[in-house]
N, C-alpha and C positions, 0 to 999 in steps of 0.2 A: 178674624179681625175683632177688635174690641168695639164696643158701641160708641166710644169716644173718638171724635175726629180731632186729630192733633194739628195744632197750628204753632209752629216754632216762634211766631211773633208774640205769643203769650208767655214766653219764658220769663221767669222772675227769679231773682237771686233768693236763695233760701239760707245757705250756711256755708262757711269755710271751715273745713275740718283738717287738723294736722295728721289724722290717720283714720282708718275705717271704723274705729270704735266710736267716733263722734258723728258718724253719718246717720241719716235717717234709717229707719228699719229696713232690713234687706228684703224688700218686697216690691211688687210692681215691676216696672221695666226701666232700665237705664241704658243710655247710649253715651259712651265715653269718648272724649277727644284726647289724643295723645300725639306727641311729636317732639322733635328736637326744639331746644329753647328758642331758636331763631326761625322757626318754620311758619310763623304767622298764625298761630293757633287762636289767640285772642281776637285778632282781626276777623278770622273766619267765623267765629262764634257770633260776633257782632253783626256781620253781614247776613248770616243765615237767620238771625232773629230780628233783623231790621231794627236793632237797638245799638246805637253808636257807643253807648257807655256800659253795656251789660258786662262785658269782660274787660278788665283794665288792660290797657296797652302800655307797656313800659318802654322807655327809650333804651333801657338796658335789658336785652333778652335774658330770659332765665330767672325772672323775679317771681314767677308763679310758685310760691312755696307751699301752698295748701291745696287740698282737694276742694274745688268750688262746685257747689250744687245749684242747679237752676231747674225749677219745677215748671213744666209746660202744661200739665194737666194733673188731675189727682193720680198719685202713684206713678207718674211718668216724668222722668228727669233727664236732663243733660248734665254730664259730669266733665268738668275741666280739670284734667290731671296735671300734676307738676311736669314741666318740661324736662327733658333729659339731654345730657351732653352740653357742651359749649359754655354754660353759665360760669362766669368768673366769680365764684364764691368760695368760701373756705370749704375744705374737703369734708369736715364733719357735718356741715350744713347740707352739702350736696348728698351725702350718704343718707341723711334723715329724709330728704325729699324723695330720693329714689326708693327708700324702704316703703314709704307711703304709697308710691306708685305701684311697686311690686305687690304689696299686700292687697291693694284694691283689685288689681287684675287677676290675681290668683284666687282670692277668697270671696269676692262679691258675686253672689249667685244670681242677682237680678240683672246682671250685665248681659245685654242681648246683641249689642253691636258695637264695633270699635271703629272710630274714624281716625285714621293715621294720616297726619299732615307732614308733607315733605316739600321743601323748596324744589321746584321742578328743575332747577339748574344743578341741584346736588342731591339726587334721590338715592335711596337704597344704601345708606351708610350702614356700618356694622350694627349700631344699636337699633336702627330701623329694622334691619333684617332679623335681629334677635326677637324683637317685638312681634313682627309679622309671623315668624316661624312659631312662636309660642301660641299666638291666636289661631293659626292654622291647625296646630296639634290639638288645640282645645275645641276645634270645630266652631269657632266664633266667627260670625259674619263680619267682614271688613269692607270699609270704603276708604280707598286711598285717594286723598286729595293732594294733587300736585300744585302747590300754591305758587303765587307770584307769577302766574303764566303770562301776565300782561308784559313781562319783561322779555319775552321771546316772540319771534315771528310766528305766524300761524303754522308754517311748515315745520319749523323746529319744535314747536309745541306738540304737534301731532306725532312727530318722530319720537319725542321723549315719552309720551303716553304709551305708544306702541312698544317701546323698548322696555318700559316697566312691566307692561302686561306680559311680554314674552319672558322676562326674568322671573316672574311670579307664577307663570303657568304650571311649571313642574310641581308646585305645591298641591295642585288639584284641590284648592280650597274655595270657599265662597268669598271671592274678592272682586270688588269693582274698582276700576281705576279711572280717574278723570282729571282733566285740567281744571284749575280753580283760580279765580282772582277776586280778592276782596275789593279791589279798586274798581274793576270793570264789571263785577258781578258775573263773570264767566263761570258757568257750572253751578250757579246758585240753585236754579230750579231743579236740576237733576239731583243734586245732593239733598235738597229739601225733601224730595219725593222718597228717596231711599231711607232717610232718617225717620221720617214720619211713618213709613211702612213698618219699620222696626218697632217704633213706639206704639203702634196701633195693634200689635199682636195680642193674642189672648195671653193672660197670665198663666204661668206654669204652676199648677197646684202644688207640686213638690216644693217649689220655692216659697209659695205663699204660706205653706204650713210648716216651713222649716223653723227651727229654733235659732234665735240670734247667735252668731258665732261668739264664743268667748275666747278672746285672744290675749296673749301675754307677750312680754318683751322677748321671750325666747322663741316665739314662733318663727319659723324659717319659711320663706317662699321658694318655689322651685324655678323662678325665672332666672335667666342667665345672671351670673355674678356681676357682670358689667353694670347692671341696673342698680347696683348698690354702691357704685363708686363714682 
């Protein structure tokens, strides 16, 4: 554990970057939030940080075009990644967003945990599974937040959580699954504890001493091709 006690309520916006070349130095620890464009990612970030306006909530899902960085302590950051799927935007723009998402996930060495958000009523879509399989293969810890759980009864909610756990069990990966509601604060305390635990880990010396990646437009990432469409 690091000497710094993490409090997500101290999150402060730092920068919006179109790609990883514009992000802060690849050092410290980052926890990234990813999900389909209508999964409630911005609402979850605002709930977890107790800041209503930290992440912008658009009436049109899929408008998160940039990689948004929020610092919670020195060299400890939350990353809001562009949403995938659903967004009704021109194809060229969507490709640009998804390239930024793919590059971040593949090349960012200080990424220690991935929060994957899915609407509890429509979990484990193809792109969700592509992302989860990639993270599992990369031995990256994951927290699956099944959002908007206030829209289901307690029984149905529990059944959906169990079904997702069973579906992901064969991956034999470090995956935690829980119901979450930004409206009712369901699952907030548990998610906070997991994310803070990731951020309070000791820095990896190999990452701290690494040279900044020099990327160019020809760089290809090995995420599924769907993330670039």
